DSSP file (Angstrom, degrees, kcal/mol; ACC not computed):
  #  RESIDUE AA STRUCTURE BP1 BP2  ACC     N-H-->O    O-->H-N    N-H-->O    O-->H-N    TCO  KAPPA ALPHA  PHI   PSI    X-CA   Y-CA   Z-CA
    1    1 A M              0   0    0      0, 0.0     2,-0.4     0, 0.0    50,-0.2   0.000 360.0 360.0 360.0 157.4   26.3   -6.3  -73.7
    2    2 A Q  E     -A   50   0A   0     48,-3.3    48,-2.4     0, 0.0     2,-0.2  -0.971 360.0-108.2-131.3 140.8   25.9   -9.2  -71.3
    3    3 A V  E     +A   49   0A   0     -2,-0.4    46,-0.2    46,-0.2     3,-0.1  -0.443  37.1 164.9 -67.7 133.9   22.9  -10.8  -69.7
    4    4 A I  E     +     0   0A   0     44,-2.9    68,-2.3     1,-0.4     2,-0.3   0.623  68.6  20.4-116.5 -32.4   22.4  -10.1  -66.0
    5    5 A V  E     -AB  48  71A   0     43,-1.4    43,-3.1    66,-0.2     2,-0.4  -0.999  56.0-170.5-141.1 140.6   18.7  -11.2  -65.5
    6    6 A R  E     +A   47   0A   0     64,-0.7     2,-0.3    -2,-0.3    41,-0.2  -0.978  32.7 128.4-130.8 119.5   16.5  -13.6  -67.5
    7    7 A T  E     -A   46   0A   0     39,-2.3    39,-3.5    -2,-0.4    -2,-0.1  -0.986  54.7-139.9-160.8 160.9   12.8  -13.7  -66.6
    8    8 A N  S    S+     0   0    0     37,-0.3     3,-0.1    -2,-0.3    36,-0.1   0.157  72.5 110.4-109.8  16.1    9.3  -13.4  -67.9
    9    9 A D     >  -     0   0    0      1,-0.2     4,-2.2    37,-0.1     5,-0.2  -0.814  51.5-165.5 -91.8 106.0    8.1  -11.4  -64.9
   10   10 A P  H  > S+     0   0    0      0, 0.0     4,-2.1     0, 0.0    -1,-0.2   0.797  87.3  56.0 -65.5 -27.1    7.4   -7.9  -66.1
   11   11 A V  H  > S+     0   0    0      2,-0.2     4,-2.3     1,-0.2     5,-0.2   0.921 108.2  47.3 -69.6 -43.6    7.3   -6.5  -62.6
   12   12 A L  H  > S+     0   0    0      2,-0.2     4,-2.9     1,-0.2     5,-0.2   0.921 111.5  51.2 -62.1 -44.3   10.8   -7.8  -61.8
   13   13 A I  H  X S+     0   0    0     -4,-2.2     4,-2.6     1,-0.2    -2,-0.2   0.922 110.8  48.4 -59.8 -44.6   12.1   -6.4  -65.1
   14   14 A S  H  X S+     0   0    0     -4,-2.1     4,-2.1     2,-0.2    -1,-0.2   0.901 112.5  48.4 -62.6 -41.9   10.7   -3.0  -64.3
   15   15 A F  H  X S+     0   0    0     -4,-2.3     4,-2.5     2,-0.2    -2,-0.2   0.924 111.8  48.7 -64.8 -45.3   12.2   -3.1  -60.8
   16   16 A V  H  X S+     0   0    0     -4,-2.9     4,-2.6     1,-0.2     5,-0.2   0.919 110.6  51.5 -61.3 -44.1   15.6   -4.1  -62.1
   17   17 A E  H  X S+     0   0    0     -4,-2.6     4,-2.8    -5,-0.2    -1,-0.2   0.912 110.3  49.2 -58.2 -43.1   15.5   -1.4  -64.7
   18   18 A A  H  X S+     0   0    0     -4,-2.1     4,-2.3     2,-0.2    -2,-0.2   0.912 110.7  49.8 -65.1 -42.4   14.7    1.2  -62.0
   19   19 A L  H  X S+     0   0    0     -4,-2.5     4,-1.4     1,-0.2    -2,-0.2   0.933 115.1  43.6 -59.7 -46.4   17.5    0.0  -59.7
   20   20 A F  H  X>S+     0   0    0     -4,-2.6     5,-3.1     2,-0.2     4,-0.6   0.886 111.2  53.8 -70.0 -38.0   20.0    0.2  -62.6
   21   21 A R  H ><5S+     0   0    0     -4,-2.8     3,-1.2    -5,-0.2    -1,-0.2   0.927 108.2  50.7 -60.4 -44.3   18.7    3.6  -63.8
   22   22 A E  H 3<5S+     0   0    0     -4,-2.3    -1,-0.2     1,-0.3    -2,-0.2   0.838 111.7  48.0 -62.2 -32.8   19.2    5.0  -60.3
   23   23 A A  H 3<5S-     0   0    0     -4,-1.4    -1,-0.3    -5,-0.2    -2,-0.2   0.485 117.9-112.8 -86.4  -3.4   22.7    3.6  -60.3
   24   24 A G  T <<5 +     0   0    0     -3,-1.2     2,-0.6    -4,-0.6    -3,-0.2   0.757  67.8 144.7  78.8  24.3   23.4    5.1  -63.8
   25   25 A I      < -     0   0    0     -5,-3.1    -1,-0.3    -6,-0.1     2,-0.2  -0.869  46.4-133.0-100.8 122.5   23.7    1.7  -65.4
   26   26 A A        -     0   0    0     -2,-0.6    25,-0.6    -3,-0.1     2,-0.3  -0.488  27.6-169.4 -72.2 139.7   22.4    1.5  -69.0
   27   27 A T  E     -C   50   0A   0     -2,-0.2     2,-0.4    23,-0.1    23,-0.2  -0.894  17.0-161.1-127.8 159.6   20.2   -1.5  -69.7
   28   28 A H  E     -C   49   0A   0     21,-1.7    21,-2.9    -2,-0.3     2,-0.7  -0.989  14.1-145.1-136.7 132.3   18.7   -3.1  -72.8
   29   29 A I  E     -C   48   0A   0     -2,-0.4     3,-0.5    19,-0.2    19,-0.2  -0.876  22.1-162.2 -99.9 113.7   15.7   -5.5  -72.6
   30   30 A A  E     +C   47   0A   0     17,-3.0    17,-1.8    -2,-0.7    -2,-0.0  -0.594  63.8  27.0 -94.1 155.5   16.0   -8.2  -75.2
   31   31 A D  S >  S+     0   0    0     -2,-0.2     3,-1.1    15,-0.2     4,-0.2   0.649  71.4 132.8  72.7  18.9   13.3  -10.5  -76.5
   32   32 A T  T >   +     0   0    0     -3,-0.5     3,-1.0     1,-0.2     4,-0.1   0.809  68.8  57.6 -69.1 -27.6   10.5   -8.0  -75.8
   33   33 A H  T >> S+     0   0    0      1,-0.2     3,-1.3     2,-0.1     4,-0.6   0.501  80.9  86.5 -83.2  -2.2    9.0   -8.6  -79.3
   34   34 A M  H <> S+     0   0    0     -3,-1.1     4,-2.1     1,-0.2     3,-0.5   0.746  72.7  75.9 -65.2 -21.6    8.7  -12.3  -78.7
   35   35 A S  H <>>S+     0   0    0     -3,-1.0     5,-1.4     1,-0.2     4,-1.2   0.791  86.7  61.3 -60.9 -26.5    5.3  -11.5  -77.1
   36   36 A I  H <45S+     0   0    0     -3,-1.3    -1,-0.2     1,-0.2    -2,-0.2   0.913 110.4  38.5 -65.4 -42.1    4.0  -11.0  -80.7
   37   37 A T  H  <5S+     0   0    0     -4,-0.6    -2,-0.2    -3,-0.5    -1,-0.2   0.790 118.6  47.4 -80.3 -27.4    4.8  -14.6  -81.6
   38   38 A E  H  <5S-     0   0    0     -4,-2.1     3,-0.4     6,-0.1    -1,-0.2   0.581 105.5-122.2 -91.8  -8.3    3.8  -16.2  -78.2
   39   39 A G  T  <5 -     0   0    0     -4,-1.2    -3,-0.2    -5,-0.2    -4,-0.1   0.811  61.2 -67.8  73.8  29.9    0.4  -14.3  -78.0
   40   40 A W  S   <S+     0   0    0     -5,-1.4    -1,-0.2    -6,-0.1    -5,-0.1   0.749  98.6 129.2  63.5  27.5    1.3  -12.6  -74.6
   41   41 A I  S    S-     0   0    0     -3,-0.4    -1,-0.1    -6,-0.2    -2,-0.1   0.545  71.2-123.4 -90.7  -5.4    1.2  -15.9  -72.6
   42   42 A G        +     0   0    0      2,-0.1   -34,-0.1    -7,-0.1    -7,-0.1   0.788  67.4 132.5  76.8  29.5    4.6  -15.2  -71.0
   43   43 A V        +     0   0    0      1,-0.1   -35,-0.0    -5,-0.1    -8,-0.0   0.912  57.4  63.9 -78.8 -43.8    6.5  -18.4  -72.2
   44   44 A F  S    S-     0   0    0    -10,-0.1    -1,-0.1   -36,-0.1     2,-0.1  -0.708  83.6-132.0 -88.4 123.0    9.6  -16.8  -73.5
   45   45 A P        -     0   0    0      0, 0.0   -37,-0.3     0, 0.0     2,-0.2  -0.390  15.1-129.4 -71.3 149.5   11.7  -15.0  -70.8
   46   46 A R  E     -A    7   0A   0    -39,-3.5   -39,-2.3    -2,-0.1     2,-0.5  -0.641  18.7-134.3 -90.9 155.3   13.1  -11.5  -71.5
   47   47 A R  E     -AC   6  30A   0    -17,-1.8   -17,-3.0    -2,-0.2     2,-0.6  -0.952   4.6-150.8-116.3 130.2   16.7  -10.7  -70.9
   48   48 A V  E     -AC   5  29A   0    -43,-3.1   -44,-2.9    -2,-0.5   -43,-1.4  -0.884  23.1-167.1 -95.6 121.3   18.0   -7.7  -69.1
   49   49 A L  E     -AC   3  28A   0    -21,-2.9   -21,-1.7    -2,-0.6     2,-0.3  -0.862  10.8-177.4-113.6 145.3   21.4   -6.8  -70.5
   50   50 A V  E     -AC   2  27A   0    -48,-2.4   -48,-3.3    -2,-0.4   -23,-0.1  -0.896  41.6 -82.5-130.2 162.7   24.1   -4.4  -69.2
   51   51 A L    >>  -     0   0    0    -25,-0.6     3,-1.7    -2,-0.3     4,-0.7  -0.368  42.0-117.7 -63.3 146.0   27.4   -3.3  -70.6
   52   52 A E  G >4 S+     0   0    0      1,-0.3     3,-0.9     2,-0.2     4,-0.4   0.864 115.3  54.4 -55.3 -38.6   30.2   -5.8  -69.8
   53   53 A E  G 34 S+     0   0    0      1,-0.2    -1,-0.3     2,-0.1     4,-0.3   0.671 110.3  47.7 -72.5 -14.5   32.1   -3.2  -67.8
   54   54 A D  G <> S+     0   0    0     -3,-1.7     4,-2.7     1,-0.1    -1,-0.2   0.469  85.4  93.9 -98.0  -4.6   28.9   -2.6  -65.6
   55   55 A W  H <X S+     0   0    0     -3,-0.9     4,-2.8    -4,-0.7     5,-0.2   0.911  83.8  48.0 -59.9 -47.2   28.1   -6.3  -65.0
   56   56 A Q  H  > S+     0   0    0     -4,-0.4     4,-2.1     1,-0.2    -1,-0.2   0.921 115.2  45.0 -60.7 -44.8   30.0   -6.7  -61.7
   57   57 A R  H  > S+     0   0    0     -4,-0.3     4,-2.2     2,-0.2    -1,-0.2   0.893 112.9  51.3 -67.1 -39.1   28.4   -3.5  -60.2
   58   58 A A  H  X S+     0   0    0     -4,-2.7     4,-2.2     2,-0.2    -2,-0.2   0.911 109.6  50.3 -63.0 -42.9   24.9   -4.5  -61.5
   59   59 A A  H  X S+     0   0    0     -4,-2.8     4,-2.4    -5,-0.2    -2,-0.2   0.896 109.6  51.2 -62.1 -40.4   25.3   -7.9  -59.9
   60   60 A Q  H  X S+     0   0    0     -4,-2.1     4,-2.5     2,-0.2    -1,-0.2   0.900 108.3  51.8 -63.9 -40.5   26.3   -6.3  -56.6
   61   61 A I  H  X S+     0   0    0     -4,-2.2     4,-1.5     2,-0.2    -2,-0.2   0.915 110.7  48.0 -61.8 -43.2   23.2   -4.0  -56.8
   62   62 A L  H  <>S+     0   0    0     -4,-2.2     5,-3.3     2,-0.2     6,-0.4   0.903 110.9  50.9 -65.2 -40.9   21.0   -7.1  -57.3
   63   63 A E  H ><5S+     0   0    0     -4,-2.4     3,-1.7     4,-0.3     5,-0.3   0.925 110.0  49.9 -60.1 -44.8   22.6   -8.9  -54.4
   64   64 A E  H 3<5S+     0   0    0     -4,-2.5    -1,-0.2     1,-0.3    -2,-0.2   0.785 108.6  52.8 -66.6 -26.9   22.1   -5.9  -52.1
   65   65 A A  T 3<5S-     0   0    0     -4,-1.5    -1,-0.3    -5,-0.2    -2,-0.2   0.282 119.7-112.0 -89.3  10.7   18.4   -5.8  -53.2
   66   66 A D  T < 5S+     0   0    0     -3,-1.7    -3,-0.2    -5,-0.1    -2,-0.1   0.844  89.7 114.8  60.7  36.5   18.1   -9.5  -52.3
   67   67 A L    > < +     0   0    0     -5,-3.3     3,-2.0    -6,-0.1     4,-0.3   0.059  27.2 120.6-118.3  21.3   17.6  -10.4  -55.9
   68   68 A G  G >   +     0   0    0     -6,-0.4     3,-1.3    -5,-0.3    -5,-0.1   0.758  63.9  68.2 -59.2 -26.9   20.8  -12.4  -56.3
   69   69 A Q  G 3  S+     0   0    0      1,-0.3    -1,-0.3    -7,-0.1    -2,-0.1   0.680  96.3  56.3 -68.1 -15.6   18.9  -15.6  -57.2
   70   70 A W  G <  S+     0   0    0     -3,-2.0   -64,-0.7    -8,-0.1    -1,-0.3   0.537  78.8 114.9 -91.9  -8.0   18.0  -13.9  -60.5
   71   71 A I  B <   -B    5   0A   0     -3,-1.3     2,-0.8    -4,-0.3   -66,-0.2  -0.458  62.5-140.4 -69.7 128.0   21.5  -13.2  -61.6
   72   72 A V        +     0   0    0    -68,-2.3    -1,-0.1    -2,-0.2    -2,-0.1  -0.804  27.5 172.2 -87.9 110.5   22.5  -15.0  -64.8
   73   73 A R    >   +     0   0    0     -2,-0.8     3,-2.1     2,-0.1     2,-0.2   0.582  36.4 113.6 -99.2 -11.7   26.1  -16.1  -64.0
   74   74 A E  T 3  S+     0   0    0      1,-0.3   -71,-0.1     3,-0.1     3,-0.1  -0.428  91.3   8.9 -64.1 129.9   26.8  -18.3  -67.0
   75   75 A G  T 3  S+     0   0    0      1,-0.3    -1,-0.3    -2,-0.2     2,-0.1   0.410 101.8 127.1  81.2  -3.1   29.4  -16.8  -69.2
   76   76 A S    <   -     0   0    0     -3,-2.1    -1,-0.3     2,-0.2    -3,-0.1  -0.380  69.0-124.2 -80.9 166.9   30.1  -14.1  -66.7
   77   77 A K  S    S+     0   0    0     -3,-0.1    -1,-0.1    -2,-0.1    -3,-0.1   0.469  91.7  76.4 -87.1  -2.0   33.6  -13.4  -65.4
   78   78 A K  S    S-     0   0    0     -5,-0.2    -2,-0.2    -4,-0.0     3,-0.1  -0.926  80.9-127.8-113.1 131.0   32.5  -13.9  -61.8
   79   79 A P        -     0   0    0      0, 0.0    -2,-0.1     0, 0.0    -5,-0.0  -0.304  48.4 -74.0 -68.4 160.4   31.9  -17.4  -60.3
   80   80 A P        -     0   0    0      0, 0.0     3,-0.1     0, 0.0     0, 0.0  -0.246  36.5-136.7 -55.3 141.3   28.6  -18.0  -58.6
   81   81 A A  S    S+     0   0    0      1,-0.2     2,-0.4   -13,-0.1   -13,-0.0   0.864  90.7  34.3 -68.6 -37.4   28.4  -16.3  -55.2
   82   82 A H        -     0   0    0      2,-0.0     2,-0.5     0, 0.0    -1,-0.2  -0.977  67.2-177.4-124.1 129.1   26.8  -19.4  -53.5
   83   83 A S        -     0   0    0     -2,-0.4     0, 0.0     1,-0.1     0, 0.0  -0.974  13.1-179.7-130.0 121.1   27.6  -22.9  -54.4
   84   84 A D        +     0   0    0     -2,-0.5     2,-0.3     2,-0.1    -1,-0.1   0.504  59.6  95.0 -92.3  -5.5   25.9  -25.9  -52.8
   85   85 A E        -     0   0    0      2,-0.0    -2,-0.0     1,-0.0     0, 0.0  -0.661  69.1-137.4 -90.9 140.9   27.9  -28.5  -54.8
   86   86 A N              0   0    0     -2,-0.3    -2,-0.1     1,-0.1    -1,-0.0  -0.786 360.0 360.0 -93.2 139.6   31.0  -30.1  -53.5
   87   87 A P              0   0    0      0, 0.0    -1,-0.1     0, 0.0    -2,-0.0   0.512 360.0 360.0 -66.1 360.0   33.9  -30.5  -55.9
């Protein structure tokens, strides 16, 4: 599985899960048990993971939902959609 979103916002995680569920994309939320060690203060972000073969479609769904800024592109096979840096 590959990370598509990393956040400590439970509402965003729930929304992303709902979007992916509707599209038939399986997800796994990693690091949910870190809340035990952090005392529920929300320091450690959770990771939304999708199957590698679903990553591109999941990224497109997030872009269409205007959530593209949350996409974790490091290690993905797709370069960033928007780049403000000049080579």
